[in-house]
N, C-alpha and C positions, 0 to 999 in steps of 0.2 A: 481450477487449481487443485492439485492433488492433496494439499494440506487440509482442504475443507471438504473432501469427497465423502467423509462419513457423516457430515452434518448438513442438513438442509437449511443453510443460512440464507437470509434475505438481506441484501445490503442496500442502504439508501445513500448514494453519493451526493455531495454538494460540490460546487465548483466556484473558484475565484481565479482571478488572472493577475499575474505579474511576471510576464515572460515565462510562465510555468503553469502547468495545469494543476488544479487543486480539487480535491473532492473531500467535502466534508461532511473487558473482561479478561480475566487472568489467562484462561486457556487460549483465547484469540491472540492476546499479546505475545504469549510464548510461541505460538505457531508462526506468527508474523516475524518474530525476532529471529527464527531459524531459517526463514526464507532467504535465499541468496539475493543480494541486491536491495534488500528492504532494511530500513533503519527505523525502529520504533522510537518516537520521541513523545512520551505521554506522561507528564507529571503535572497535573492540574494544581497541586498544592504550591509548587514553585513556578507556576505559570509557564511551563515548558511544553510546547507543542510545535509541530512543524509549520514553518512559514515559507511561502513561495521564494522569498529572497534567499533562504537557506539552501534551497534546491538548485539555485541558479549555477550553471556550469558544473553540475554533479550528475553522475550516472545513477546514484541510488534513488530509490523511491522512499519518501519519508511518510510515516503513518503515525497519527496521534488522535487524541480526543476520542478514543475508542469507548463506546458505551452502548447499552442496550437501546434498541429502537422499539418502543412500546406500541407503535402503531401497527406492527405486523408480527406474527408468530416467529420466533427464532431470529428476530431481526437484530442487526447491529448497525450502528452509525460509526463512521470513522472519517477523519480528515486526512486526505491523501494528497501529497504534494510531490511533483516531479518537474524537472526541466523538460518541457515538451520539445525543445530543440535538440536535446541530447537523448532523452529516453523516449523515443518514438518508434515508428514502424521499423526503421532500419536496425537499430540496436536490438529491438525485440526479436526480429527475424534471426539475427546472428545468435542470440542467446537460445532461442528455440532450436536452431540447427545444432548448436553445441550439445544440448541435452539429448536430442535425437541421436546424434552420433555416439555419445557416451553410453546411453542406455539401450539403444536398439541396433547398433551396427557393430 
């Protein structure tokens, strides 16, 4: 992902299931917030973070619970939720093709 190309981040995903795939710092939040198709939901004080039910029938990828992973250098943990029936290989292929056409053709 070009947003992280300048930083050697290590990411530790986790996963939960509810008809959607789940995988569970200020600069990272800002970068993710600017990424097309990504919605950051990360407010621990108000107990707001992405849930698989929220991603159901949606194209966006929801990211939250973003925190440092102290087990590895430059590591981050984040909870990532998407509807795997909508945001899968087919939609990814179309989005990649759109970027290639826009930026390289």
